[in-house]
Each structure stands twice: as structure tokens, then as C-alpha cells.
N, CA, C and O atoms as a printed pandas DataFrame, in Angstrom:
     atom_number atom_name residue_name chain_id  residue_number  x_coord  y_coord  z_coord
0              1         N          MET        A               1  151.429   97.830   49.035
1              2        CA          MET        A               1  152.739   98.729   48.984
2              3         C          MET        A               1  154.060   97.705   49.425
3              4         O          MET        A               1  154.350   97.192   50.506
4              5         N          SER        A               2  154.737   97.652   48.033
5              6        CA          SER        A               2  156.136   96.475   48.158
6              7         C          SER        A               2  157.034   97.120   49.042
7              8         O          SER        A               2  156.868   98.297   49.364
8              9         N          ILE        A               3  158.057   96.367   49.493
9             10        CA          ILE        A               3  159.257   96.853   50.251
10            11         C          ILE        A               3  160.481   96.445   49.226
11            12         O          ILE        A               3  160.756   95.351   48.735
12            13         N          GLU        A               4  161.052   97.612   49.098
13            14        CA          GLU        A               4  162.343   97.649   48.480
14            15         C          GLU        A               4  163.322   96.363   48.907
15            16         O          GLU        A               4  163.451   96.161   50.115
16            17         N          SER        A               5  163.885   95.652   48.150
17            18        CA          SER        A               5  164.781   94.829   48.593
18            19         C          SER        A               5  165.873   94.316   47.681
19            20         O          SER        A               5  165.557   94.217   46.496
20            21         N          PRO        A               6  167.058   93.985   48.012
21            22        CA          PRO        A               6  168.070   93.507   47.410
22            23         C          PRO        A               6  168.031   92.037   47.031
23            24         O          PRO        A               6  168.825   91.650   46.174
24            25         N          CYS        A               7  167.304   91.304   47.508
25            26        CA          CYS        A               7  167.132   89.707   47.364
26            27         C          CYS        A               7  166.929   89.487   45.745
27            28         O          CYS        A               7  166.159   90.065   44.978
28            29         N          ILE        A               8  167.946   88.387   45.485
29            30        CA          ILE        A               8  167.950   88.039   44.107
30            31         C          ILE        A               8  167.607   86.183   44.110
31            32         O          ILE        A               8  167.769   85.440   43.142
32            33         N          LEU        A               9  167.164   85.825   45.331
33            34        CA          LEU        A               9  166.753   84.590   45.460
34            35         C          LEU        A               9  167.858   83.484   45.659
35            36         O          LEU        A               9  167.485   82.316   45.770
36            37         N          ILE        A              10  169.331   83.823   45.713
37            38        CA          ILE        A              10  170.247   83.256   46.025
38            39         C          ILE        A              10  170.546   83.254   47.471
39            40         O          ILE        A              10  171.453   83.988   47.863
40            41         N          CYS        A              11  169.969   82.603   48.220
41            42        CA          CYS        A              11  169.936   82.440   49.636
42            43         C          CYS        A              11  170.888   81.531   50.363
43            44         O          CYS        A              11  170.541   80.484   50.910
44            45         N          SER        A              12  172.114   82.007   50.331
45            46        CA          SER        A              12  172.970   81.251   51.403
46            47         C          SER        A              12  174.045   81.999   51.813
47            48         O          SER        A              12  174.509   82.720   50.930
48            49         N          ILE        A              13  174.701   82.057   53.123
49            50        CA          ILE        A              13  175.375   82.814   53.734
50            51         C          ILE        A              13  176.906   82.152   53.622
51            52         O          ILE        A              13  177.149   80.945   53.623
52            53         N          ASP        A              14  177.867   83.223   53.528
53            54        CA          ASP        A              14  179.305   82.652   53.191
54            55         C          ASP        A              14  179.593   82.812   54.758
55            56         O          ASP        A              14  179.393   83.837   55.411
56            57         N          LEU        A              15  180.173   81.429   55.298
57            58        CA          LEU        A              15  180.645   81.563   56.480
58            59         C          LEU        A              15  181.876   82.451   56.689
59            60         O          LEU        A              15  181.990   82.900   57.829
60            61         N          LYS        A              16  182.768   82.769   55.848
61            62        CA          LYS        A              16  183.579   83.583   56.104
62            63         C          LYS        A              16  183.432   85.103   56.264
63            64         O          LYS        A              16  184.258   85.793   56.863
64            65         N          THR        A              17  182.454   85.514   55.755
65            66        CA          THR        A              17  181.959   86.903   55.880
66            67         C          THR        A              17  180.730   87.193   56.597
67            68         O          THR        A              17  180.503   88.274   57.139
68            69         N          GLY        A              18  179.907   86.149   56.584
69            70        CA          GLY        A              18  178.697   86.347   57.232
70            71         C          GLY        A              18  177.686   86.757   56.434
71            72         O          GLY        A              18  176.564   86.727   56.939
72            73         N          TYR        A              19  177.811   87.210   55.092
73            74        CA          TYR        A              19  177.243   87.746   54.021
74            75         C          TYR        A              19  176.611   86.953   53.081
75            76         O          TYR        A              19  177.258   86.065   52.527
76            77         N          CYS        A              20  175.275   87.164   52.776
77            78        CA          CYS        A              20  174.618   86.519   51.728
78            79         C          CYS        A              20  175.355   86.434   50.448
79            80         O          CYS        A              20  176.014   87.439   50.182
80            81         N          PHE        A              21  175.391   85.532   49.655
81            82        CA          PHE        A              21  176.124   85.164   48.504
82            83         C          PHE        A              21  175.309   85.849   47.557
83            84         O          PHE        A              21  175.904   86.212   46.542
84            85         N          GLY        A              22  174.057   86.125   47.638
85            86        CA          GLY        A              22  173.124   86.737   46.573
86            87         C          GLY        A              22  172.993   88.208   46.848
87            88         O          GLY        A              22  173.065   89.047   45.950
88            89         N          CYS        A              23  172.796   88.501   48.131
89            90        CA          CYS        A              23  172.506   90.188   48.137
90            91         C          CYS        A              23  173.639   90.855   49.137
91            92         O          CYS        A              23  173.967   92.042   49.139
92            93         N          GLY        A              24  174.007   90.113   49.742
93            94        CA          GLY        A              24  175.400   90.858   50.591
94            95         C          GLY        A              24  174.878   90.911   52.000
95            96         O          GLY        A              24  175.748   91.065   52.857
96            97         N          ARG        A              25  173.691   90.819   52.394
97            98        CA          ARG        A              25  173.012   91.352   53.679
98            99         C          ARG        A              25  173.511   90.037   54.604
99           100         O          ARG        A              25  173.774   88.910   54.184
100          101         N          THR        A              26  173.563   90.559   56.089
101          102        CA          THR        A              26  173.568   89.628   56.988
102          103         C          THR        A              26  172.294   88.819   57.432
103          104         O          THR        A              26  171.149   89.180   57.159
104          105         N          ARG        A              27  172.571   87.833   58.052
105          106        CA          ARG        A              27  171.268   87.211   58.504
106          107         C          ARG        A              27  170.208   87.755   59.459
107          108         O          ARG        A              27  169.023   87.424   59.447
108          109         N          GLY        A              28  170.882   88.785   60.436
109          110        CA          GLY        A              28  170.225   89.672   61.057
110          111         C          GLY        A              28  169.523   90.898   60.043
111          112         O          GLY        A              28  168.504   91.538   60.302
112          113         N          GLU        A              29  170.139   90.982   59.172
113          114        CA          GLU        A              29  169.475   92.332   58.259
114          115         C          GLU        A              29  168.437   91.525   57.537
115          116         O          GLU        A              29  167.471   92.151   57.101
116          117         N          ILE        A              30  168.490   90.205   57.342
117          118        CA          ILE        A              30  167.566   89.644   56.220
118          119         C          ILE        A              30  166.325   89.467   57.337
119          120         O          ILE        A              30  165.232   89.958   57.056
120          121         N          ALA        A              31  166.442   89.019   58.138
121          122        CA          ALA        A              31  165.178   88.752   59.207
122          123         C          ALA        A              31  164.503   90.103   59.609
123          124         O          ALA        A              31  163.309   90.377   59.481
124          125         N          GLU        A              32  165.394   90.819   60.069
125          126        CA          GLU        A              32  164.756   92.292   60.132
126          127         C          GLU        A              32  164.311   93.360   59.394
127          128         O          GLU        A              32  163.923   94.463   59.779
128          129         N          TRP        A              33  164.440   92.778   57.982
129          130        CA          TRP        A              33  164.207   93.501   56.742
130          131         C          TRP        A              33  163.188   94.420   56.806
131          132         O          TRP        A              33  163.331   95.635   56.667
132          133         N          VAL        A              34  162.054   93.778   57.037
133          134        CA          VAL        A              34  160.573   94.405   56.889
134          135         C          VAL        A              34  160.375   95.381   57.868
135          136         O          VAL        A              34  159.582   96.300   57.667
136          137         N          SER        A              35  161.147   95.260   59.127
137          138        CA          SER        A              35  161.141   96.162   60.004
138          139         C          SER        A              35  161.790   97.544   60.066
139          140         O          SER        A              35  161.501   98.506   60.778
140          141         N          TYR        A              36  162.854   97.381   59.028
141          142        CA          TYR        A              36  163.715   98.564   58.808
142          143         C          TYR        A              36  162.936   99.904   58.172
143          144         O          TYR        A              36  161.944   99.812   57.450
144          145         N          SER        A              37  163.449  100.935   58.498
145          146        CA          SER        A              37  162.520  102.202   57.986
146          147         C          SER        A              37  163.191  102.241   56.300
147          148         O          SER        A              37  164.233  101.712   55.915
148          149         N          PRO        A              38  162.269  102.993   55.557
149          150        CA          PRO        A              38  162.983  103.137   54.051
150          151         C          PRO        A              38  164.504  103.633   54.072
151          152         O          PRO        A              38  165.334  103.125   53.317
152          153         N          GLU        A              39  164.832  104.664   54.985
153          154        CA          GLU        A              39  166.203  105.073   55.058
154          155         C          GLU        A              39  167.082  104.268   55.374
155          156         O          GLU        A              39  168.174  104.298   54.806
156          157         N          ALA        A              40  166.777  103.308   56.417
157          158        CA          ALA        A              40  167.716  102.071   56.969
158          159         C          ALA        A              40  168.027  101.253   55.881
159          160         O          ALA        A              40  169.222  101.042   55.677
160          161         N          ARG        A              41  167.119  100.703   55.071
161          162        CA          ARG        A              41  167.176   99.907   54.112
162          163         C          ARG        A              41  167.880  100.499   52.874
163          164         O          ARG        A              41  168.380   99.724   52.058
164          165         N          ARG        A              42  167.947  101.914   52.682
165          166        CA          ARG        A              42  168.869  102.549   51.593
166          167         C          ARG        A              42  170.175  102.340   52.097
167          168         O          ARG        A              42  171.118  101.950   51.408
168          169         N          GLU        A              43  170.230  102.651   53.529
169          170        CA          GLU        A              43  171.848  102.600   53.828
170          171         C          GLU        A              43  172.374  101.303   53.737
171          172         O          GLU        A              43  173.534  101.124   53.367
172          173         N          VAL        A              44  171.600  100.356   54.052
173          174        CA          VAL        A              44  172.282   98.942   53.970
174          175         C          VAL        A              44  172.606   98.784   52.646
175          176         O          VAL        A              44  173.741   98.528   52.245
176          177         N          MET        A              45  171.506   98.950   51.868
177          178        CA          MET        A              45  171.937   98.688   50.186
178          179         C          MET        A              45  173.067   99.374   49.836
179          180         O          MET        A              45  173.910   98.838   49.116
180          181         N          ALA        A              46  173.219  100.674   50.317
181          182        CA          ALA        A              46  174.447  101.257   49.744
182          183         C          ALA        A              46  175.801  100.559   50.101
183          184         O          ALA        A              46  176.763  100.733   49.353
184          185         N          GLU        A              47  175.908   99.820   51.152
185          186        CA          GLU        A              47  176.941   99.062   51.525
186          187         C          GLU        A              47  177.135   97.900   50.857
187          188         O          GLU        A              47  178.265   97.432   50.719
188          189         N          LEU        A              48  175.949   97.269   50.334
189          190        CA          LEU        A              48  175.984   95.757   49.549
190          191         C          LEU        A              48  177.210   95.690   48.403
191          192         O          LEU        A              48  178.014   94.759   48.465
192          193         N          PRO        A              49  177.291   96.421   47.652
193          194        CA          PRO        A              49  178.325   96.245   46.536
194          195         C          PRO        A              49  179.536   96.084   47.236
195          196         O          PRO        A              49  180.125   95.039   46.957
196          197         N          ALA        A              50  180.132   96.885   48.143
197          198        CA          ALA        A              50  181.516   96.498   48.819
198          199         C          ALA        A              50  181.462   95.317   49.354
199          200         O          ALA        A              50  182.477   94.633   49.225
200          201         N          ARG        A              51  180.519   94.838   49.957
201          202        CA          ARG        A              51  180.462   93.465   50.865
202          203         C          ARG        A              51  180.407   92.390   49.923
203          204         O          ARG        A              51  180.988   91.341   50.199
204          205         N          LEU        A              52  179.716   92.529   48.730
205          206        CA          LEU        A              52  179.668   91.447   47.674
206          207         C          LEU        A              52  180.937   91.280   47.193
207          208         O          LEU        A              52  181.227   90.192   46.694
208          209         N          GLU        A              53  181.847   92.264   47.256
209          210        CA          GLU        A              53  183.323   92.200   46.760
210          211         C          GLU        A              53  184.176   91.318   47.665
211          212         O          GLU        A              53  185.201   90.759   47.273
212          213         N          THR        A              54  183.681   91.228   48.918
213          214        CA          THR        A              54  184.521   90.335   49.860
214          215         C          THR        A              54  183.907   89.040   49.905
215          216         O          THR        A              54  184.623   88.303   50.582
216          217         N          VAL        A              55  182.875   88.433   49.469
217          218        CA          VAL        A              55  182.232   87.182   49.418
218          219         C          VAL        A              55  182.976   86.452   48.281
219          220         O          VAL        A              55  183.162   87.010   47.199
220          221         N          GLU        A              56  183.426   85.122   48.553
221          222        CA          GLU        A              56  183.935   84.452   47.559
222          223         C          GLU        A              56  182.974   83.552   46.757
223          224         O          GLU        A              56  182.523   82.576   47.357
224          225         N          ARG        A              57  182.712   83.694   45.856
225          226        CA          ARG        A              57  181.507   83.295   44.956
226          227         C          ARG        A              57  181.864   81.741   44.899
227          228         O          ARG        A              57  183.012   81.299   44.963
228          229         N          LYS        A              58  180.772   81.026   44.776
229          230        CA          LYS        A              58  180.749   79.540   44.790
230          231         C          LYS        A              58  179.732   79.355   43.704
231          232         O          LYS        A              58  178.714   80.048   43.701
232          233         N          PRO        A              59  179.942   78.521   42.853
233          234        CA          PRO        A              59  179.250   78.253   41.490
234          235         C          PRO        A              59  177.727   77.630   41.643
235          236         O          PRO        A              59  176.922   77.718   40.716
236          237         N          ARG        A              60  177.455   77.090   42.705
237          238        CA          ARG        A              60  175.866   76.625   43.128
238          239         C          ARG        A              60  175.955   76.139   44.446
239          240         O          ARG        A              60  177.046   76.137   45.014
240          241         N          ARG        A              61  174.900   75.712   45.018
241          242        CA          ARG        A              61  174.761   75.408   46.177
242          243         C          ARG        A              61  175.198   73.748   46.374
243          244         O          ARG        A              61  174.744   72.873   45.637
244          245         N          GLU        A              62  175.957   73.533   47.263
245          246        CA          GLU        A              62  176.360   72.190   47.347
246          247         C          GLU        A              62  175.490   71.257   48.008
247          248         O          GLU        A              62  174.854   71.470   49.040
248          249         N          THR        A              63  175.519   70.072   47.238
249          250        CA          THR        A              63  174.358   69.018   47.640
250          251         C          THR        A              63  174.807   68.382   48.659
251          252         O          THR        A              63  175.983   68.272   49.005
252          253         N          ARG        A              64  173.766   67.905   49.211
253          254        CA          ARG        A              64  174.072   66.868   50.496
254          255         C          ARG        A              64  175.216   65.718   50.187
255          256         O          ARG        A              64  175.996   65.335   51.059
256          257         N          ARG        A              65  175.215   65.334   49.144
257          258        CA          ARG        A              65  175.934   64.169   48.745
258          259         C          ARG        A              65  177.605   64.450   48.438
259          260         O          ARG        A              65  178.552   63.666   48.503
260          261         N          GLN        A              66  177.552   65.965   48.061
261          262        CA          GLN        A              66  178.809   66.544   47.862
262          263         C          GLN        A              66  179.455   66.935   49.325
263          264         O          GLN        A              66  180.554   66.651   49.801
264          265         N          ARG        A              67  178.554   67.556   49.758
265          266        CA          ARG        A              67  179.101   67.799   51.150
266          267         C          ARG        A              67  179.601   66.923   52.099
267          268         O          ARG        A              67  180.531   67.187   52.861
268          269         N          MET        A              68  178.903   65.738   52.050
269          270        CA          MET        A              68  179.090   64.486   52.737
270          271         C          MET        A              68  180.663   63.839   52.167
271          272         O          MET        A              68  181.501   63.285   52.877
272          273         N          ALA        A              69  180.746   64.073   50.846
273          274        CA          ALA        A              69  181.810   63.509   50.379
274          275         C          ALA        A              69  183.169   64.514   50.747
275          276         O          ALA        A              69  184.282   64.012   50.906
276          277         N          ARG        A              70  182.982   65.661   50.834
277          278        CA          ARG        A              70  183.783   66.761   51.208
278          279         C          ARG        A              70  184.370   66.563   52.813
279          280         O          ARG        A              70  185.496   66.717   53.284
280          281         N          GLU        A              71  183.306   66.223   53.310
281          282        CA          GLU        A              71  183.675   66.067   54.789
282          283         C          GLU        A              71  184.464   64.968   55.310
283          284         O          GLU        A              71  185.260   64.918   56.248
284          285         N          ARG        A              72  183.931   63.830   54.226
285          286        CA          ARG        A              72  184.955   62.612   54.597
286          287         C          ARG        A              72  186.455   62.746   54.177
287          288         O          ARG        A              72  187.397   62.116   54.658
288          289         N          GLN        A              73  186.492   63.599   53.281
289          290        CA          GLN        A              73  187.796   63.981   52.572
290          291         C          GLN        A              73  188.793   64.957   53.602
291          292         O          GLN        A              73  190.019   64.995   53.708
292          293         N          ASP        A              74  187.922   65.569   54.165
293          294        CA          ASP        A              74  188.514   66.659   55.203
294          295         C          ASP        A              74  188.943   65.824   56.671
295          296         O          ASP        A              74  189.788   66.180   57.493
296          297         N          SER        A              75  188.214   64.804   56.700
297          298        CA          SER        A              75  188.429   63.896   58.302
298          299         C          SER        A              75  189.694   63.266   58.162
299          300         O          SER        A              75  190.141   62.569   59.073
């Protein structure tokens, strides 16, 4: 039996909102997803479209080299 999931394999958390860029869930929701009842999962999934509207999209994951260069510029 498979568990319904909104995961689209873009697993990165927006630091501003706390939501995953791919699915809109929080870290806690992702971690506990398998223990949720089907009803609880549907309730969370109903909220995801509105959550994803608040996430600032980023084009791709930042590479380590890009992050280090950005951090040097910010200092």
C-alpha cells in the first residue's frame, strides 16, 4: 500500500517561510508524514497550494561554490 504524498523530489526548505520549495510542507510535516492518518495528510495537502504561493522560487539548488562566493560578497 502506498502513502499519498505531495513530494516532487525538490527537497529544499525556504528559510523565510519554512516551507519546502517543492511541496510546501514544513520539515516537521515531512518527517512525520508516514505517521499521519490519511485524513491528516489530506488536510495538510489542501493547504499546500496557498503555502507555495508564499515561497520565493529559486531556479536551482545553490552549489557549494556559489554559496561560498555569495557569503564572501555578503561579508
